[in-house]
DRENSETOR-868683 format. One record per residue (C-alpha): chain; x, y, z; residue number from 1; residue in one letter. Coordinates in Angstrom, 1 decimal. Layout:
// DRENSETOR-868683
ch, u, v, w, i, aa
A, X, Y, Z, NUM, a
...
// end
This chain:
// DRENSETOR-868683
ch, u, v, w, i, aa
A, 3.5, -30.6, -20.2, 1, m
A, 3.1, -27.4, -22.3, 2, e
A, -0.5, -27.1, -21.1, 3, e
A, 0.6, -27.5, -17.5, 4, a
A, 3.2, -24.8, -17.9, 5, n
A, 0.6, -22.4, -19.2, 6, q
A, -1.4, -22.8, -16.0, 7, s
A, 1.5, -21.7, -13.8, 8, i
A, 1.0, -18.0, -13.1, 9, v
A, 3.5, -16.1, -10.9, 10, t
A, 2.1, -12.6, -11.4, 11, e
A, -0.9, -10.7, -12.8, 12, f
A, -1.0, -7.5, -14.7, 13, v
A, -3.4, -4.9, -13.5, 14, l
A, -4.9, -3.0, -16.4, 15, l
A, -6.4, -0.1, -14.4, 16, g
A, -6.5, 3.1, -16.5, 17, l
A, -3.3, 2.3, -18.6, 18, s
A, -4.9, 3.6, -21.7, 19, d
A, -5.9, 6.8, -20.0, 20, q
A, -2.6, 8.4, -18.7, 21, p
A, -4.1, 11.8, -18.1, 22, r
A, -7.0, 10.4, -16.0, 23, l
A, -4.4, 8.4, -14.0, 24, e
A, -2.7, 11.6, -12.7, 25, k
A, -6.1, 13.2, -11.9, 26, t
A, -7.4, 10.1, -10.1, 27, f
A, -4.1, 9.7, -8.2, 28, f
A, -4.5, 13.1, -6.5, 29, v
A, -8.2, 12.5, -5.9, 30, l
A, -7.9, 9.0, -4.4, 31, i
A, -4.8, 10.0, -2.3, 32, l
A, -6.7, 12.9, -0.8, 33, l
A, -9.7, 10.7, -0.1, 34, t
A, -7.5, 8.0, 1.5, 35, y
A, -5.9, 10.6, 3.8, 36, l
A, -9.4, 11.8, 4.8, 37, v
A, -10.4, 8.2, 5.5, 38, i
A, -7.3, 7.6, 7.7, 39, l
A, -7.8, 10.9, 9.6, 40, l
A, -11.5, 10.7, 10.1, 41, g
A, -11.7, 7.0, 11.1, 42, n
A, -8.5, 7.3, 13.1, 43, g
A, -10.0, 10.2, 15.2, 44, i
A, -13.2, 8.2, 15.7, 45, l
A, -11.2, 5.2, 17.0, 46, i
A, -9.3, 7.5, 19.4, 47, l
A, -12.3, 9.2, 20.9, 48, v
A, -14.2, 5.9, 21.4, 49, t
A, -11.2, 4.5, 23.2, 50, i
A, -10.1, 7.6, 25.2, 51, l
A, -13.5, 9.1, 26.2, 52, d
A, -15.1, 7.1, 29.0, 53, s
A, -18.5, 8.5, 28.0, 54, h
A, -18.3, 6.6, 24.7, 55, l
A, -17.6, 3.2, 26.3, 56, h
A, -21.0, 1.9, 25.3, 57, t
A, -22.0, -0.8, 22.8, 58, p
A, -23.0, 1.6, 20.0, 59, m
A, -19.6, 3.4, 20.1, 60, y
A, -17.8, 0.1, 20.5, 61, f
A, -19.4, -1.1, 17.2, 62, f
A, -18.6, 2.3, 15.7, 63, l
A, -14.9, 2.0, 16.6, 64, g
A, -14.9, -1.5, 15.0, 65, n
A, -16.5, -0.1, 11.9, 66, l
A, -13.9, 2.7, 11.7, 67, s
A, -11.0, 0.2, 12.1, 68, f
A, -12.6, -2.0, 9.5, 69, l
A, -12.9, 0.9, 7.0, 70, d
A, -9.2, 1.7, 7.5, 71, i
A, -8.3, -2.0, 6.9, 72, c
A, -10.6, -2.3, 3.9, 73, y
A, -9.1, 0.8, 2.1, 74, t
A, -5.5, 0.0, 3.1, 75, t
A, -5.9, -3.5, 1.5, 76, s
A, -6.5, -1.9, -1.9, 77, s
A, -5.9, 1.9, -2.1, 78, i
A, -2.0, 1.8, -1.8, 79, p
A, -2.0, -0.8, -4.6, 80, l
A, -4.3, 1.5, -6.7, 81, v
A, -2.1, 4.6, -6.1, 82, l
A, 1.1, 2.6, -7.0, 83, d
A, -0.6, 1.5, -10.2, 84, g
A, -1.4, 5.1, -11.2, 85, f
A, 2.4, 5.8, -11.0, 86, l
A, 3.8, 2.6, -12.4, 87, t
A, 4.0, 2.0, -16.2, 88, p
A, 3.6, -1.8, -15.9, 89, r
A, 1.3, -2.6, -13.0, 90, k
A, 2.0, -6.1, -11.8, 91, t
A, 1.2, -8.0, -8.6, 92, i
A, 2.5, -11.4, -7.6, 93, s
A, 0.1, -14.4, -7.4, 94, f
A, 0.5, -14.6, -3.6, 95, s
A, 0.1, -10.8, -3.3, 96, g
A, -3.1, -10.9, -5.3, 97, c
A, -4.5, -13.7, -3.1, 98, a
A, -3.7, -11.7, 0.1, 99, v
A, -5.3, -8.6, -1.3, 100, q
A, -8.4, -10.5, -2.4, 101, m
A, -8.7, -12.1, 1.1, 102, f
A, -8.4, -8.8, 2.9, 103, l
A, -10.9, -6.9, 0.8, 104, s
A, -13.4, -9.8, 0.7, 105, f
A, -13.1, -10.3, 4.5, 106, a
A, -13.6, -6.6, 5.3, 107, m
A, -16.6, -6.3, 3.0, 108, g
A, -18.3, -9.4, 4.5, 109, a
A, -17.5, -8.3, 8.0, 110, t
A, -19.0, -4.8, 7.5, 111, e
A, -22.2, -6.4, 6.3, 112, c
A, -22.5, -8.5, 9.5, 113, v
A, -21.4, -5.6, 11.7, 114, l
A, -24.0, -3.2, 10.3, 115, l
A, -26.6, -5.9, 11.2, 116, g
A, -25.2, -6.1, 14.7, 117, m
A, -25.5, -2.3, 15.0, 118, m
A, -29.1, -2.4, 13.9, 119, a
A, -29.8, -4.9, 16.7, 120, f
A, -28.2, -2.6, 19.2, 121, d
A, -30.4, 0.3, 18.0, 122, r
A, -33.5, -2.0, 18.1, 123, y
A, -32.8, -2.9, 21.8, 124, v
A, -32.0, 0.8, 22.7, 125, a
A, -35.3, 2.1, 21.3, 126, i
A, -37.7, -0.9, 21.6, 127, c
A, -36.6, -2.3, 24.9, 128, n
A, -34.7, 0.6, 26.7, 129, p
A, -35.3, -0.7, 30.3, 130, l
A, -33.4, -3.9, 29.5, 131, r
A, -30.8, -2.4, 27.3, 132, y
A, -27.9, -2.6, 29.8, 133, s
A, -28.8, -6.2, 30.5, 134, v
A, -29.2, -7.4, 26.9, 135, i
A, -26.3, -5.3, 25.5, 136, m
A, -23.8, -6.0, 28.3, 137, s
A, -20.1, -6.3, 27.6, 138, k
A, -20.4, -10.0, 27.7, 139, a
A, -22.8, -9.8, 24.8, 140, a
A, -21.6, -7.0, 22.5, 141, y
A, -17.9, -7.9, 22.5, 142, v
A, -18.6, -11.5, 21.3, 143, p
A, -21.0, -10.0, 18.7, 144, m
A, -18.2, -7.9, 17.2, 145, a
A, -15.7, -10.7, 17.3, 146, i
A, -18.2, -13.1, 15.6, 147, s
A, -18.6, -10.5, 12.8, 148, s
A, -14.8, -10.5, 12.2, 149, w
A, -14.6, -14.3, 12.4, 150, v
A, -17.6, -14.8, 10.0, 151, a
A, -16.1, -12.4, 7.5, 152, g
A, -12.7, -13.9, 7.6, 153, g
A, -14.0, -17.4, 7.4, 154, t
A, -16.1, -16.6, 4.3, 155, n
A, -13.2, -14.9, 2.7, 156, s
A, -10.9, -17.8, 3.4, 157, l
A, -13.3, -20.2, 1.7, 158, v
A, -13.8, -18.1, -1.4, 159, q
A, -10.1, -17.3, -1.9, 160, i
A, -9.1, -20.9, -1.2, 161, s
A, -11.4, -22.0, -4.0, 162, l
A, -10.1, -19.3, -6.3, 163, a
A, -6.4, -19.9, -5.9, 164, v
A, -6.7, -23.6, -6.7, 165, q
A, -7.9, -22.8, -10.2, 166, l
A, -5.5, -23.0, -13.1, 167, p
A, -4.8, -19.6, -14.8, 168, f
A, -3.6, -19.2, -18.3, 169, c
A, -3.5, -16.6, -21.1, 170, g
A, -2.0, -13.2, -20.7, 171, d
A, -3.1, -12.9, -17.0, 172, s
A, -4.3, -9.3, -17.4, 173, v
A, -6.8, -8.3, -14.8, 174, i
A, -9.1, -5.6, -16.2, 175, n
A, -9.3, -3.8, -12.9, 176, h
A, -7.4, -1.6, -10.4, 177, f
A, -6.9, -4.4, -7.9, 178, t
A, -7.3, -8.1, -7.6, 179, c
A, -11.1, -8.0, -7.7, 180, e
A, -12.2, -11.6, -7.3, 181, i
A, -14.7, -11.6, -10.2, 182, l
A, -12.1, -10.1, -12.6, 183, a
A, -9.6, -12.8, -11.5, 184, v
A, -12.0, -15.6, -12.0, 185, l
A, -12.5, -14.6, -15.6, 186, k
A, -8.9, -15.5, -16.2, 187, l
A, -9.3, -19.1, -15.0, 188, a
A, -9.0, -21.7, -17.7, 189, c
A, -11.3, -24.2, -15.9, 190, a
A, -14.9, -24.6, -14.8, 191, d
A, -15.7, -21.9, -12.2, 192, i
A, -19.3, -23.0, -11.5, 193, s
A, -18.3, -24.1, -7.9, 194, i
A, -16.8, -20.6, -7.3, 195, n
A, -20.0, -19.0, -8.7, 196, v
A, -22.3, -21.1, -6.5, 197, i
A, -20.2, -20.6, -3.4, 198, s
A, -20.2, -16.8, -3.9, 199, m
A, -23.9, -16.8, -4.6, 200, g
A, -24.5, -18.6, -1.3, 201, v
A, -22.1, -16.2, 0.5, 202, a
A, -24.0, -13.2, -1.0, 203, n
A, -27.3, -14.5, 0.4, 204, v
A, -25.8, -15.0, 3.8, 205, i
A, -23.7, -11.8, 4.0, 206, f
A, -25.8, -9.5, 2.0, 207, l
A, -29.4, -10.8, 2.0, 208, g
A, -29.6, -11.9, 5.6, 209, v
A, -28.2, -8.7, 7.1, 210, p
A, -30.4, -6.6, 4.9, 211, v
A, -33.5, -8.5, 6.0, 212, l
A, -32.4, -8.3, 9.6, 213, f
A, -31.8, -4.6, 9.4, 214, i
A, -35.2, -4.1, 7.6, 215, l
A, -37.1, -6.0, 10.2, 216, v
A, -35.2, -4.2, 13.0, 217, s
A, -36.1, -0.8, 11.6, 218, y
A, -39.8, -1.7, 11.1, 219, i
A, -40.0, -2.4, 14.9, 220, f
A, -38.0, 0.8, 15.6, 221, i
A, -40.2, 2.9, 13.4, 222, l
A, -43.4, 1.4, 15.0, 223, t
A, -42.0, 2.1, 18.5, 224, t
A, -41.0, 5.7, 17.6, 225, i
A, -44.5, 6.5, 16.1, 226, l
A, -46.1, 5.4, 19.4, 227, r
A, -44.1, 8.0, 21.3, 228, i
A, -46.7, 10.8, 22.2, 229, p
A, -44.4, 13.9, 22.0, 230, s
A, -42.8, 15.2, 18.8, 231, a
A, -39.6, 16.0, 20.8, 232, e
A, -39.5, 12.4, 22.1, 233, g
A, -39.9, 11.0, 18.6, 234, r
A, -37.1, 13.3, 17.3, 235, r
A, -34.7, 12.2, 20.0, 236, k
A, -35.5, 8.6, 19.5, 237, a
A, -35.0, 8.8, 15.7, 238, f
A, -31.8, 10.8, 16.1, 239, s
A, -30.2, 7.8, 18.0, 240, t
A, -30.4, 5.6, 14.9, 241, c
A, -30.4, 8.1, 12.0, 242, s
A, -26.6, 8.0, 11.6, 243, a
A, -26.6, 4.2, 11.3, 244, h
A, -29.5, 4.2, 9.0, 245, l
A, -27.8, 6.7, 6.7, 246, t
A, -24.6, 4.6, 6.6, 247, v
A, -26.7, 1.5, 5.8, 248, v
A, -28.5, 3.2, 2.9, 249, v
A, -25.2, 4.5, 1.4, 250, i
A, -23.5, 1.1, 1.9, 251, f
A, -26.2, -1.1, 0.4, 252, y
A, -27.4, 1.5, -2.0, 253, g
A, -24.0, 1.7, -3.7, 254, t
A, -23.8, -2.1, -3.9, 255, i
A, -27.2, -2.3, -5.5, 256, l
A, -26.3, 0.4, -8.0, 257, f
A, -23.1, -1.4, -8.9, 258, m
A, -24.6, -4.8, -9.5, 259, y
A, -28.2, -4.0, -10.5, 260, a
A, -27.5, -1.5, -13.3, 261, k
A, -28.1, -3.0, -16.8, 262, p
A, -25.2, -4.1, -18.9, 263, k
A, -24.6, -2.5, -22.3, 264, s
A, -25.4, -4.7, -25.3, 265, k
A, -23.7, -2.3, -27.6, 266, d
A, -20.2, -3.7, -28.5, 267, p
A, -19.0, -0.2, -29.2, 268, l
A, -19.9, 0.9, -25.7, 269, g
A, -18.2, -2.1, -24.0, 270, a
A, -14.9, -0.2, -23.4, 271, d
A, -16.7, 2.8, -21.9, 272, k
A, -18.7, 0.5, -19.7, 273, q
A, -15.6, -1.3, -18.5, 274, d
A, -14.1, 2.0, -17.5, 275, i
A, -17.3, 3.1, -15.8, 276, s
A, -17.6, -0.2, -13.9, 277, d
A, -14.0, 0.0, -12.7, 278, k
A, -14.4, 3.7, -11.6, 279, l
A, -17.7, 2.9, -9.8, 280, i
A, -16.0, 0.0, -8.0, 281, s
A, -13.1, 2.2, -7.1, 282, l
A, -15.2, 5.0, -5.6, 283, f
A, -17.4, 2.5, -3.9, 284, y
A, -14.3, 1.3, -2.1, 285, g
A, -13.6, 4.8, -0.7, 286, v
A, -17.0, 6.5, -0.6, 287, l
A, -18.5, 4.7, 2.4, 288, t
A, -15.3, 4.6, 4.5, 289, p
A, -14.9, 8.4, 3.9, 290, m
A, -18.5, 9.3, 4.7, 291, l
A, -18.9, 7.1, 7.8, 292, n
A, -16.9, 9.3, 10.2, 293, p
A, -18.4, 12.4, 8.7, 294, i
A, -22.0, 11.1, 9.2, 295, i
A, -21.4, 9.9, 12.7, 296, y
A, -19.6, 13.1, 13.8, 297, s
A, -22.1, 15.5, 12.2, 298, l
A, -25.2, 13.7, 13.5, 299, r
A, -24.0, 12.8, 17.0, 300, n
A, -23.5, 15.3, 19.8, 301, k
A, -21.5, 12.9, 22.0, 302, d
A, -19.0, 12.3, 19.2, 303, v
A, -18.7, 16.1, 18.5, 304, k
A, -18.0, 16.8, 22.2, 305, i
A, -15.5, 14.0, 22.4, 306, a
A, -13.7, 15.2, 19.2, 307, v
A, -13.6, 18.8, 20.5, 308, k
A, -12.2, 17.6, 23.8, 309, k
A, -9.5, 15.5, 22.1, 310, l
A, -8.5, 18.4, 19.8, 311, v
A, -8.4, 20.9, 22.6, 312, s
A, -6.2, 18.5, 24.7, 313, q
A, -3.8, 18.0, 21.8, 314, e
A, -3.6, 21.7, 20.9, 315, c
A, -3.7, 23.1, 24.4, 316, f
A, -2.4, 20.5, 26.8, 317, p
A, -2.5, 21.3, 30.4, 318, r
// end
């Protein structure tokens, strides 16, 4: 009976930067400003892709989905992080933790699939431009986007369902800013091999497969661009996919940096590494969502024109 009682957890304690109160105040301001930039930048992109009829194309439809996804992804965790910076004892209920894990996991998996869909769109636009309107019709690109969301949500539901069935015991302290699933699994007082295998399979499907798909797509794209006789034609063709390629490099590059960097074997450096890992994870969660609208607005004339039109209509309505 005593052992059963120990496995009943009603809340978790989020460690965050509790032992670094000065850093907490600094990071509160920094993350708050970043979050506001994310909401503003992605919100504007969503508005222009909806309101400007010139942007009612597959590429901008996917871009609008990506912006909405970035807002959802950051909103699932950043308010919790900001509250943790201001609250002496940072706690979250078991159910709240499960919901937060589900949302962040679902958004991350969805973005991986969505970036692959966007790569296919660029492949068709450059390698098969005459059939672009037929292949990437509304009957095709809307289900593609919907399937990205469904796949990400389904994967997250499976992973979180497996996690919440585990018994948790001990002090229930999560050494993170949010309910990061790997940090939560460390608190389980049961065999988590099924969870590890399931997440490994999910990583292959939602990280490995999209990366391979994007790589193959861009090999064909690059081959096609190099066959264009004029330098101006090559420049214009490459500019149509440069923004997406930049976002892909930042998104997957940050993931590889997080998980491929070597772990410290020095026990004295373990605490510093824990802080470093948490901060890297935190900034990974805000870096890509903040840069996406900046990259697409700076490298895309259509978006620039649409944003200027929207701003002028708001500031100087007729």
